[in-house]
N, C-alpha and C positions, 0 to 999 in steps of 0.2 A: 292258542287265537292267534291269527296274522292281523295285525293294524293293516290298514289302506288308507290314503290321504283324503280317502271319502269318510272312514267310519267315524261318527257322532260319538265323543268321549265325554259330556255334556253340556245343559246349558245351550244344545244349538250349536256348539262348535268341532268343527272338525278338526280332525288330527294335519291336513292341509292347513285351514286357519292357525291354529300354531304353530306349525310350523313356519310358515308367513311371516310370523309376529317376531318368532323369535329370529330367523333373519333379518329381519328390520330393524329389529334392534340390535342385531353386530352389527349391520352398517350402519348404525347410528353409532354406537359404541367406538367404533374403528375409523369413522369419521371421525369425530371429537378428540382422539388419540393423535391421528393428524393432523388437525387442526393447532393443537395445544405443541405437539410437538416442534410445526410450522413457524408460533407466534415464540418459542424458545429459540429457534435457531435466530430467527429475525433480531429479537433482542440481543444474542450474543452475534449476532452480524454488526447489529447497532454499536453496541460495547466494542468491538474489534475495528471498528472504521479509525483506522488513523492517517495522520496528515503526515503530506510530503515535506520535506525539508532540506532546501540549498542552503549550504554551510559551500561559502566560497571565499577566496582571496585573489586581488587582483598580483602580478608577479611583480612590481616594484617595493610591493609589502615582506615580498620573502629576500632577506639581505643578512644573507649567511655567510661563513667565511667556506672558502673553499674545501679548509679541511674539514669540517661539519657537514660537507654535503653529502656523503654519504651514509654517515649514520640517520641523515634529517630523510632519506629515500628509505631506509632499513624501519625508521621509525612510524613514517609513515606511512607503512607499508602493513606494519602489523597492527596499527589504528583501525586500517581499512579491511584486515582479517578477521577483525575482533568483530565488527559491524555484520560482516558476513557470517561469523559464527553464530551472533546473536540471531539475526534475521531480518533486520534493517536497512541491510544496505540494496538500492537499487541501482545505482548507475554511478561512477565515478571518473575524473580525470582531469590532464590538462588540456588548456588549449593550444592548436599549434599555431606558436606564433610566427614562423616559416610563410604560415599562409596566409594570406590577406583575406581580408572578409570582405563581400558581395552583396549587396541587396537585389533580390531576386523577386519579381514584378508580375502580377496573376498573369501578363500575357508571356514570361518567360524573359522580359527585358532584365540584362545583369548590367546593374552597376556598382563600379567600384567603393568600397569602404560602406560604411552603416549609416542608419538614419541621421540626418540634419541633428548639433545639437546632441549627439550620442556621445559618450567616451568611447571609447574602445575598449570590447571586451576582451579581456585577458587572464592569465592565471590558473589555479585549479578549483575544479569545482565536486563537489560532493551530494549526491541526495541522497537523503535516506526517509525512511517512514517511519514515523516514531509516535507512541501515543500521546507526545503531551510538549508544546512548547519548553517546560525544563528538561528534557529529556534528550530535546535536539541542542539546550545552552550544553548540557553536560556534555555531548558528544562533540559541538563544536568545542568546545576548550579541549579535553583529549585532542583534535585535529591540531588546535592551537600549539597545545605544548610540541608536537611531535617535528612541526613544519618551522617550529619557530614564530610564528608570527599570528595576528587576531585572524579570527573569520566574522564576517557577516554572514546573521542566517534568516534565510527569507521562507516564508510559510508558504505554500502551492493553497490555492484554492481548492475547495473538494467539487471532486469531478467522478463519481460511480461508475463512469467507464472507462474511466485509468487504471 
């Protein structure tokens, strides 16, 4: 016996009706699974949102004997490599103090210096993306040991586009 889509199976239902319902049920179940997976993904993303922290020091804080300078460079590079290996490193470096700061206006006008009443920014900066302030303080302590000077820690405001 060959069944067709129009074959009546009982209670006035055709094979086509049952196949349509099965297909609809399959679509609903799949949509529910996708929705749950999306919700889990969003929860996981929310759990993974990490804050970027600026860890820095001014040049004048780094007072070390000349004979220790090579060791400081080696140790600070090692801590940065650890941050890279841990997947928390975003950016870092020292400002070139031989290049004078300038202020650039929206129309392109360039003025020597920085904002009035603002101290000159210099020294070393590291930006790490970390799960907590406590983690930032731990990394700052590691950098402080390597650089032989205290580190300032600041959190960036959350920006989903960054």
